[in-house]
N, C-alpha and C positions, 0 to 999 in steps of 0.2 A: 090688517088690510091693506091700510096705506102704505106700508113696506113692501107689500107684495105688488102694489102699483109702481112704486119706484123702481124695484127691481125689474119689471117686466119693461117698463119704459127704457130704462138703461140699456138693457138686452137688446132691445128694438134698435136704439140708435148705436149700438157697437156691433151688431152682427153684419151691416153692410161693410164696415170698414175690414172687418176680419176676412170679408169675401175678397175684399180689394187685395188684402196681402197675400191671399195665397194664389194670386194671378203671376207671381213672379216680380222680380226686381222692375222698377219704374224705367222707363225708356230714358236714356242718356239726354241732357238737353242738346239741342241743336246749337252749333258754333253760329254766331252772328257773321252775317256776310261782310266780309271786309270791303270798305268803300275804295274803288279803284284810284290811284292818284291821277290827279288832273293833269292832261297833257299840256306840253309847252305851248302848243297851238290854241288849245283851249283858254289858257290863261292869257295869253296876249290877245286873243279876241275879246275876250271879257274886259281886259284893261283898256281897249280901245273906247269903250264906252265914252262918249262926251267928245270923242275928237271930229275934227272935220275929214271928211272922206279923201280930199288930196292930200291932207298931211298922213292920214293913215297908211295910204299907198306908198309913202315915203319911207317907212319903218322898215328896218331890215327884215325880210322874209314876207313881207305884206305886198310887195311890189306885184305878186302874182293876181292881186286883185283890181289892178290898174285896167282899165278899159281895154287896152291893147293886149292884155295877156290873159284875157277872159275866155279866149277861143272863138270868139265872136267875129263873124267876118266884118270887112273894113266898113260897110255901110252901117250895119248894127253897132257897131263900136263907136262911130261917129255920132249915131242918133242918142245912143247912151250918153256920151260925153257932153253934147249939145244941150242936153236937159238936165246937167249937173252943174250948171252955171253957179246957181245960189245953193249952197248945200247946207242941208241941217246937220246936227251933230249926231254921232252913231249912238243908236238906242239898242237895248237888248229887248227882244220879243221872247215870251216864254210860256208854253201851254203843253200840257200832256207829256211833260217828259223832253220835249223838243226845245232847244235854245238857238236863238239866232242873232247876229249882230247886224242891225239894219242901219243903211245908209238911204237918204232920199235926198234930192236935189231937184231944182225945177230951172226952166229957161227964164232968163232975166226978165223977159217982157211980161210974164204974167204969174208971179209966184204967189198971188193973193189966194189965201185960203186953202191951198193945195189942188184947186180945180184946174189950174194951168197945165201945161207941160210938166212931166214928172218922170224921173228916173228913181229906180228902185234897186238896190242890190242888197241881198240878205244873205248873210255867210253862216252855214251851220256851224255852230261853234264845236260839236264833236268830230264831225268829218272834215271840217274845213272847206267844203264844197260850197259854191255860190248860186243863188237864184238871181237871174237880172230880169227886169222888166222896165218898160217904158209906157206912157200914157201921154199921147201928143195928137197933133192934128191928123196923123195917119192913123189914130185909133190906140187901142191898148195891144200892147205885144209882148209876151213872154219872148225874151230873146235867148235866155239859157234856163231852161226848165230843171225844176228840182222839186218835184212833188210834195215831198214831205215839208219842206220850207215854205211853198206856196201856200199849203194848208194852213201852217201855223200863221202866215200873214193873215189870211182870210179869217181864221178864227179870233185872231187878236185886233183886227181893224174895228174901228167904230162903225163902219160901213159894211162890214163882211165882204170887203174886196183887197186883193193884194195891193191894188193901186193905191190904197189908202191907208198905209200901215201906221200901227199905233207908234206913237213916239213918246217915249218915257222921259 
């Protein structure tokens, strides 16, 4: 009797496996997606972490991020530069697959605690496009919009505001 129970149990375990074999060969494993090599621009932007903005724009190929080369009108470029007197070093902000090199600066008169006049430039590491904004006596203004990067700055900000970006 015991032998019959053992044989019945073994048969019950093996039957499903037999059914699987009769379904044909197993699907071939899917190849692992290759990681795209990092572009030279992305590598250069990541390497600029820890640099000051005015030093960064002197590097070969990075002069395009100088205020006069950002495609801003003269008044907006002057407003951005004026609020970049005292600079923080470049930091990387990243969330949800988006990454940006962020530089901030403030007007010399009131840099205390980030409450005073402020300029922000955030460069998308993947595309090289830039977001530019200022916060000063005239108010907060996006001088060069880039929605994906503005959203990143807002998401990573301690106060949920692009004008108070995280600084790593």
